[in-house]
C-alpha positions as a printed Julia matrix, in Angstrom:
579×3 Matrix{Float64}:
  66.8   24.16  -12.85
  69.32  23.62  -15.69
  72.96  22.78  -15.08
  74.03  26.15  -16.53
  71.67  27.98  -14.18
  73.15  26.12  -11.21
  76.7   26.96  -12.3
  75.88  30.64  -12.83
  74.15  30.87   -9.47
  77.18  29.37   -7.74
  79.58  31.61   -9.66
  77.71  34.74   -8.53
  77.14  33.61   -4.96
  79.29  36.53   -3.79
  76.62  38.95   -5.04
  74.39  38.8    -2.02
  72.0   41.65   -2.64
  68.41  40.98   -1.64
  67.11  40.61   -5.19
  69.62  37.95   -6.14
  68.92  36.17   -2.86
  65.18  36.19   -3.66
  65.91  34.71   -7.09
  68.14  32.04   -5.56
  65.37  31.08   -3.16
  62.84  30.97   -6.01
  65.13  28.74   -8.04
  65.61  26.38   -5.11
  61.84  26.27   -4.61
  61.39  25.68   -8.38
  58.83  28.5    -8.57
  59.62  29.23  -12.22
  60.81  27.28  -15.23
  63.14  30.15  -16.17
  63.99  33.58  -14.77
  62.58  36.33  -17.02
  63.26  40.02  -16.39
  62.71  43.12  -18.48
  64.05  46.62  -18.94
  60.96  48.76  -19.67
  61.87  52.39  -20.5
  59.33  54.95  -21.59
  60.6   56.34  -24.92
  60.12  59.97  -23.89
  63.78  60.93  -23.49
  67.31  59.6   -23.48
  68.54  57.03  -20.97
  70.53  58.43  -18.04
  72.83  57.19  -15.3
  69.92  55.93  -13.2
  68.78  53.73  -16.08
  72.26  52.23  -16.3
  71.82  50.72  -12.84
  68.47  49.22  -13.85
  69.92  47.89  -17.1
  72.85  46.28  -15.31
  70.54  44.72  -12.73
  67.85  43.38  -15.08
  70.21  42.08  -17.74
  72.77  41.05  -15.13
  70.51  38.77  -13.08
  69.04  37.24  -16.23
  72.51  36.29  -17.41
  73.68  35.13  -13.99
  70.74  32.76  -13.55
  70.56  31.47  -17.12
  67.43  33.49  -17.8
  66.37  36.04  -20.39
  65.76  39.77  -20.29
  63.3   41.58  -22.55
  63.62  45.13  -23.8
  60.13  46.64  -23.73
  59.1   50.17  -24.52
  56.22  51.23  -22.27
  54.94  53.58  -24.96
  51.52  54.6   -23.65
  51.83  58.38  -24.12
  52.29  59.32  -27.79
  52.47  63.05  -27.04
  55.89  62.68  -25.39
  57.38  59.79  -27.35
  59.54  59.68  -30.49
  61.14  57.05  -32.69
  64.42  58.89  -32.12
  64.21  58.06  -28.43
  63.53  54.39  -29.23
  66.53  54.19  -31.56
  68.83  55.82  -29.02
  67.66  53.59  -26.18
  68.37  50.48  -28.26
  71.83  51.81  -29.15
  72.56  52.63  -25.51
  71.64  49.16  -24.25
  73.83  47.54  -26.9
  76.71  49.92  -26.18
  76.55  49.03  -22.5
  77.19  45.44  -23.54
  73.77  43.81  -23.22
  71.47  41.93  -25.59
  67.76  41.51  -25.09
  65.8   38.37  -25.83
  64.28  38.27  -29.31
  62.8   41.42  -30.82
  62.22  44.53  -28.75
  58.68  44.61  -27.33
  56.25  47.54  -27.2
  53.33  48.03  -24.86
  51.6   49.48  -27.94
  51.81  46.02  -29.46
  49.45  44.87  -26.73
  46.88  47.67  -27.11
  44.23  45.32  -28.49
  44.59  42.89  -25.59
  44.79  45.71  -23.03
  41.53  47.12  -24.39
  39.9   43.68  -24.12
  41.02  43.41  -20.51
  39.62  46.89  -19.77
  36.28  45.68  -21.13
  36.63  42.57  -18.92
  37.09  44.77  -15.84
  33.94  46.73  -16.75
  31.97  43.51  -17.18
  33.22  42.3   -13.78
  32.11  45.54  -12.15
  35.75  46.51  -11.51
  35.9   49.58  -13.75
  33.64  52.47  -14.75
  33.64  55.51  -17.03
  33.91  58.82  -15.17
  32.61  62.01  -16.83
  33.93  64.42  -14.2
  36.37  67.09  -15.28
  40.05  66.62  -14.33
  39.64  69.42  -11.79
  36.63  67.73  -10.18
  38.44  64.39  -10.02
  41.43  66.0    -8.34
  39.23  67.8    -5.82
  37.24  64.65   -5.04
  40.28  62.46   -4.6
  40.65  63.51   -0.99
  43.87  63.75    0.99
  46.02  61.64    3.27
  43.75  62.67    6.14
  40.44  62.64    4.3
  38.7   59.98    2.21
  37.85  60.72   -1.39
  34.37  61.42   -2.73
  32.95  58.78   -5.11
  32.23  59.83   -8.66
  28.55  60.3    -9.6
  29.1   57.63  -12.28
  30.75  55.12   -9.92
  27.65  52.95   -9.55
  26.45  53.1   -13.15
  25.41  49.78  -14.7
  27.79  47.52  -16.61
  25.78  48.14  -19.79
  26.01  51.91  -19.42
  29.76  51.76  -18.77
  30.37  49.48  -21.75
  28.48  51.91  -23.98
  30.38  54.92  -22.64
  33.74  53.18  -23.01
  32.86  52.24  -26.57
  31.99  55.88  -27.25
  35.42  56.83  -25.9
  37.05  54.35  -28.28
  35.0   55.63  -31.22
  36.19  59.21  -30.68
  32.93  60.67  -29.38
  34.67  62.42  -26.48
  37.32  65.1   -26.52
  40.33  64.9   -24.27
  39.55  65.35  -20.58
  35.82  64.7   -20.99
  35.83  61.0   -20.1
  38.18  58.46  -18.51
  37.97  54.84  -17.47
  38.73  54.28  -13.79
  39.4   51.15  -11.79
  36.77  50.65   -9.08
  38.72  49.96   -5.9
  38.44  52.06   -2.71
  38.0   55.83   -2.49
  38.9   55.68    1.22
  42.15  53.74    0.79
  45.11  55.19    2.73
  47.13  54.51   -0.44
  46.19  57.31   -2.81
  47.14  55.12   -5.79
  44.21  52.83   -4.94
  41.54  55.54   -4.98
  39.96  54.49   -8.25
  42.96  55.28  -10.46
  42.47  56.19  -14.12
  43.33  53.3   -16.43
  42.31  54.74  -19.84
  42.1   58.28  -21.18
  41.09  59.97  -24.44
  43.99  61.26  -26.57
  43.34  62.28  -30.17
  46.99  61.79  -31.02
  48.69  59.56  -33.6
  51.03  56.97  -32.12
  54.54  56.37  -33.49
  53.85  52.61  -33.64
  50.08  52.26  -34.21
  49.33  55.41  -36.19
  45.73  56.65  -35.96
  44.23  53.31  -34.91
  43.5   54.44  -31.35
  42.19  57.62  -29.74
  42.18  56.11  -26.25
  45.38  55.02  -24.56
  46.02  52.98  -21.4
  47.73  54.59  -18.44
  51.24  53.41  -17.59
  50.19  51.82  -14.28
  47.58  49.73  -16.1
  49.67  48.73  -19.12
  52.87  47.96  -17.24
  51.77  45.04  -15.02
  49.71  43.48  -17.79
  52.63  43.75  -20.23
  54.78  42.02  -17.62
  52.21  39.25  -17.34
  51.9   38.86  -21.11
  55.65  38.45  -21.44
  55.9   35.94  -18.61
  58.09  38.22  -16.48
  58.97  36.42  -13.26
  60.71  39.26  -11.4
  59.56  42.78  -12.19
  62.36  44.97  -10.82
  61.47  48.63  -10.16
  62.92  51.51   -8.19
  61.51  52.44   -4.79
  59.17  55.17   -6.02
  56.99  52.37   -7.45
  56.58  50.69   -4.05
  53.29  52.51   -3.4
  52.12  51.44   -6.85
  52.62  47.73   -6.13
  49.15  47.23   -4.58
  47.57  48.43   -7.84
  50.04  46.3    -9.83
  48.86  43.24   -7.87
  45.19  44.29   -8.07
  45.24  44.51  -11.87
  47.01  41.16  -12.23
  44.56  39.49   -9.85
  41.43  40.96  -11.43
  42.45  40.01  -14.97
  43.61  36.6   -13.77
  46.9   34.84  -14.5
  47.98  31.33  -13.55
  51.59  32.42  -12.92
  51.49  36.15  -12.12
  54.64  38.3   -12.07
  55.79  39.87   -8.84
  57.21  43.37   -8.41
  60.33  43.99   -6.32
  61.64  47.48   -5.54
  65.25  48.59   -5.11
  66.78  51.98   -4.36
  67.31  54.3    -7.29
  70.77  55.58   -8.15
  71.37  59.03   -6.64
  74.73  60.64   -7.38
  75.77  63.96   -5.9
  75.83  67.02   -8.19
  73.84  65.0   -10.74
  70.3   65.4   -12.04
  68.32  62.48  -13.48
  64.87  64.0   -13.86
  63.88  63.57  -17.52
  61.74  66.69  -17.3
  64.6   68.84  -16.04
  67.11  67.27  -18.42
  64.73  68.11  -21.27
  64.59  71.68  -19.96
  68.37  71.9   -20.2
  68.17  70.79  -23.85
  65.16  72.92  -24.8
  66.69  76.08  -23.3
  70.09  75.42  -24.95
  71.8   75.34  -21.57
  73.58  72.3   -23.0
  74.25  71.5   -26.65
  71.88  68.52  -26.72
  71.0   65.21  -25.08
  74.54  64.03  -25.87
  76.33  67.04  -24.39
  79.31  65.52  -22.52
  78.17  67.23  -19.3
  74.81  65.45  -19.39
  74.29  62.32  -17.25
  72.63  60.63  -20.24
  74.22  57.5   -21.67
  74.65  59.41  -24.94
  76.4   62.25  -23.11
  78.61  59.92  -21.08
  79.54  57.99  -24.24
  80.52  61.23  -26.01
  82.41  62.31  -22.9
  84.47  59.13  -23.25
  83.14  57.04  -20.39
  83.48  53.33  -21.06
  80.74  50.7   -20.78
  83.13  48.64  -18.65
  83.58  51.54  -16.26
  79.85  52.16  -15.96
  79.15  48.5   -15.3
  81.9   48.42  -12.66
  80.42  51.52  -11.03
  76.97  49.94  -10.79
  78.46  46.79   -9.31
  80.32  48.83   -6.68
  77.15  50.77   -5.8
  75.24  47.52   -5.32
  71.52  46.88   -4.88
  69.68  47.75   -1.66
  66.28  48.96   -0.47
  67.74  52.04    1.22
  68.02  55.33   -0.65
  71.42  57.0    -0.41
  73.61  59.42   -2.33
  76.7   58.08   -4.08
  79.89  60.15   -4.28
  80.46  61.23   -7.9
  84.13  60.42   -7.42
  83.27  56.71   -7.25
  81.97  56.96  -10.81
  85.17  58.7   -11.88
  87.21  56.05  -10.06
  85.52  53.26  -12.02
  85.97  55.07  -15.32
  89.63  55.78  -14.55
  90.21  52.13  -13.64
  88.79  51.03  -16.99
  91.02  53.44  -18.92
  94.36  52.86  -17.22
  95.38  49.75  -19.15
  93.41  50.33  -22.34
  94.24  53.84  -23.59
  97.23  54.86  -25.67
  99.52  57.58  -24.35
 100.13  60.89  -26.06
 101.44  64.37  -25.34
  99.28  67.47  -25.42
 100.15  70.9   -24.05
  96.93  72.49  -22.85
  98.35  75.94  -22.0
 101.33  76.36  -24.33
 104.52  78.21  -23.38
 107.05  78.59  -26.19
 110.58  77.26  -25.65
 113.36  77.95  -28.15
 116.3   75.52  -27.94
 119.26  77.68  -28.88
 121.73  74.81  -29.4
 119.29  72.49  -31.18
 121.21  72.07  -34.46
 124.53  71.5   -32.73
 123.14  69.09  -30.13
 121.03  67.03  -32.48
 123.79  66.72  -35.1
 125.6   64.31  -32.81
 122.52  62.3   -31.76
 123.52  59.09  -33.58
 126.88  58.78  -31.85
 125.53  59.73  -28.43
 122.12  58.13  -28.31
 121.31  55.32  -25.92
 120.68  51.85  -27.29
 117.06  52.15  -26.18
 116.41  55.17  -28.43
 114.75  54.52  -31.79
 114.96  57.68  -33.88
 115.56  59.2   -37.3
 116.57  62.71  -38.31
 114.84  64.57  -41.13
 117.53  67.02  -42.24
 115.24  68.99  -44.57
 112.66  69.6   -41.84
 115.26  69.79  -39.08
 113.18  67.33  -37.08
 114.27  64.45  -34.89
 111.56  61.8   -35.08
 111.49  59.63  -31.97
 109.68  56.28  -32.02
 107.92  55.63  -28.75
 105.46  52.97  -27.53
 101.82  54.02  -27.3
 101.56  52.34  -23.91
 103.78  50.4   -21.49
 101.89  47.42  -22.89
 103.98  47.02  -26.05
 101.15  45.21  -27.83
  99.47  48.59  -28.31
 102.04  49.62  -30.92
 104.24  52.65  -31.47
 104.09  56.16  -32.9
 106.62  58.77  -34.01
 107.0   62.01  -32.07
 108.65  65.04  -33.73
 111.28  66.96  -31.72
 112.22  70.38  -33.11
 114.12  73.56  -32.31
 110.99  75.22  -30.95
 108.67  73.34  -28.63
 105.83  74.06  -26.26
 105.68  73.14  -22.6
 102.83  73.86  -20.21
 102.74  77.34  -18.69
 102.51  75.79  -15.24
 105.88  74.08  -15.71
 107.85  77.31  -15.29
 107.5   79.73  -12.38
 109.63  82.81  -11.74
 108.69  82.67   -8.06
 107.72  79.05   -7.42
 105.58  78.1    -4.42
 106.91  75.84   -1.68
 107.36  72.26   -2.85
 107.43  73.2    -6.53
 109.46  70.62   -8.48
 109.46  71.92  -12.03
 111.35  74.71  -13.81
 112.31  77.99  -12.19
 115.32  80.35  -12.22
 116.68  78.46   -9.19
 115.95  75.05  -10.77
 116.58  75.53  -14.48
 117.03  71.87  -15.5
 114.47  69.16  -16.17
 114.08  66.18  -18.46
 111.78  66.4   -21.46
 109.75  63.21  -21.77
 111.46  60.69  -24.11
 114.28  63.1   -25.12
 116.93  65.32  -23.57
 117.64  67.17  -20.37
 116.69  70.79  -20.95
 118.22  73.77  -19.18
 116.5   77.17  -19.21
 118.91  80.05  -19.83
 116.47  82.95  -20.1
 112.83  83.77  -19.63
 111.03  86.52  -21.58
 108.05  88.35  -20.13
 105.38  90.66  -21.5
 104.5   94.09  -20.13
 102.33  92.5   -17.43
 105.19  90.35  -16.23
 103.83  87.09  -17.63
 106.37  84.64  -19.01
 105.77  84.31  -22.78
 108.89  82.46  -23.93
 111.87  80.55  -22.62
 115.32  80.24  -24.1
 117.04  76.96  -23.3
 119.68  74.43  -24.25
 119.65  70.63  -24.32
 122.45  68.33  -23.19
 123.27  66.13  -26.22
 124.6   63.35  -23.97
 121.23  62.82  -22.3
 119.08  61.54  -25.17
 117.19  58.67  -23.54
 119.76  58.26  -20.76
 121.38  59.83  -17.7
 125.19  59.86  -17.99
 127.03  58.86  -14.84
 126.99  61.63  -12.29
 124.19  63.49  -14.11
 121.15  63.67  -11.83
 118.06  65.57  -12.88
 114.8   65.39  -10.97
 111.5   65.83  -12.74
 110.08  65.01  -16.17
 107.7   67.2   -18.16
 105.82  66.69  -21.4
 106.17  68.84  -24.49
 105.0   69.19  -28.1
 106.83  70.41  -31.19
 105.82  73.96  -32.13
 106.31  73.45  -35.87
 105.05  69.87  -36.17
 102.4   69.94  -33.42
  98.76  70.53  -34.29
  96.51  73.18  -32.79
  93.52  71.58  -31.07
  90.49  72.51  -29.0
  90.42  70.74  -25.66
  87.23  70.83  -23.63
  87.74  70.65  -19.87
  84.76  69.71  -17.74
  83.55  70.2   -14.22
  80.23  68.94  -12.93
  77.25  70.63  -14.54
  75.76  71.56  -11.18
  77.51  73.38   -8.35
  75.08  72.21   -5.64
  75.18  68.73   -4.18
  71.47  68.07   -4.74
  70.35  70.0    -7.85
  66.89  68.39   -7.67
  66.25  70.35   -4.46
  66.63  73.7    -6.25
  63.36  74.99   -7.69
  65.03  76.95  -10.5
  67.55  74.74  -12.28
  69.44  77.84  -13.43
  70.39  78.57   -9.82
  72.14  75.21   -9.54
  74.31  75.49  -12.65
  78.1   75.54  -12.41
  79.4   78.45  -14.57
  82.71  76.6   -14.97
  81.22  73.32  -16.18
  82.86  73.79  -19.6
  86.16  75.48  -20.42
  87.66  75.38  -23.91
  91.43  75.55  -24.23
  93.54  76.3   -27.3
  96.03  73.48  -26.99
  98.76  71.9   -29.12
  98.93  68.13  -29.57
 101.41  65.73  -31.11
 100.48  64.64  -34.66
  99.47  61.1   -33.68
  96.65  62.51  -31.55
  95.36  64.81  -34.26
  95.38  61.98  -36.81
  93.26  59.7   -34.63
  89.74  58.78  -35.63
  86.84  60.42  -33.83
  85.9   58.57  -30.65
  89.46  57.44  -29.81
  90.5   57.6   -26.16
  93.95  58.69  -24.98
  95.85  59.42  -21.85
  97.4   62.86  -22.26
 100.58  62.42  -20.24
 100.46  64.31  -16.94
  97.04  65.75  -17.84
  94.35  63.08  -17.78
  92.2   60.95  -20.04
  90.62  62.42  -23.16
  88.61  61.35  -26.2
  88.52  62.8   -29.71
  84.99  64.17  -29.99
  82.59  61.98  -31.95
  80.87  64.96  -33.59
  83.37  67.79  -34.01
  86.81  66.15  -34.28
  88.72  66.14  -37.58
  92.41  65.8   -38.41
  92.67  69.43  -39.51
  90.62  70.72  -36.54
  91.06  68.26  -33.67
  88.66  68.46  -30.73
  89.16  66.49  -27.51
  86.87  66.05  -24.52
  88.26  65.5   -21.05
  87.03  62.16  -19.73
  88.45  62.18  -16.23
  91.52  63.47  -14.42
  94.65  61.36  -14.3
  94.33  60.61  -10.61
  92.3   61.44   -7.54
  92.87  61.03   -3.83
  89.47  59.31   -3.57
  89.58  55.62   -2.7
  86.39  53.52   -2.66
  85.46  51.8     0.55
């Protein structure tokens, strides 16, 4: 073991999940020269939250123990795979902060060797060509209480099987007319060992190999052999592959490897109100229930990235969830907690009014005219007489290294509708007829003198005054409780703000047969908001904390300075505390 490997192992000693403990034991026993893991997605969809856990584990342990991690595409089914999926998977892994060893691998790059090994199995008497129909094979497979029925071709000669398999390769069979099966045990209590199919006919061009092949290996055959070819030492899979491990080991043993890989299973990531079935996620896209694989409500990495989630937050979440062999359901609020933690010290502040209520400051000109003589030393401002605008310079964040921006203060502003109530509920601490004064963030104390309602009794405008002596300070004896945010009506910019709830209203959407019945009708709400100019002028993909509202990101697809669009990332706070 190298010195770096020893140091990394000691540094991560606190991570005592069973997989890392196995690796530590293997290192101590000097079982391998180097730890080699892999992340092996099938390129038939976009990566989702469950994949993030696998990525963090495979790349994480490789880094911790001075090993390497391969990225391999298990691309054995050309009918469901696309180059677009490959490109997005590579981008997702990089965005999450990981680098794979060397070039990305493809199971399709091993097709020639996999075919040779299939021929080897036939020659050893460990595989045979079956000419039964798919329906006959299914019927003859048996059940958990009943042994399967052997195929009529199961005991054919090696020569006959070699000829039939060659005919399959040469395109003499249509799809479903012939398959190559491993010859194991039709009475095995493990259904995966009842002569599983290892090659099938598919007259379909492959995105990597073109028209070279019309037979393709099954995933369960290609996967272990690809692991062995790449020298994988620890093949880490989720628990649903536990029943497949006997076949994994059988294939490796029958082909023969001096240092075979070993498969270890860990629990998959289950999060409440979240769906990670590729098939059902594809249904959401195909039926336009969502706008695409990168819809911010989707649990795909692309969707979470567009939503504004951070790679740091996702990695922290996976570390908090941990690695076990016991399936459980994780509270979605833990994910939000990790994302919120990653945003708190890294996002610039800004003011956005999501539900605007107009406020006219009736003494604006008089009050602001004396601002220079009355302002506090801490106030950095300038007055534009032509535009009748007081420009206030404020830090983007309490961390002064994040710079400053100018905020326009004008005669007419917007505050949030929820910040004024004619009949406030108990405990209400904002504006009301009985409590007409409050401080406007970064500026003056404002006092409401009149509220104007429409025919339905809704407040549509406030008339108010500002105290010129309170710019950036509280004069002695002047006590005002409460601070609210605001945006200039004339200098602010209209913006679309997308507010999100979870896509599914039921805790376990996978348990609902019809995905439509699990949908949350309030998963997306679009608000016509007003934001300060610095927010509108931001580049697409910039994260902010909207003061008193939450964390938001300028949308990577739809945002522009003349038509700003922001996606809610996560609320500002939550009562949830991780264990």
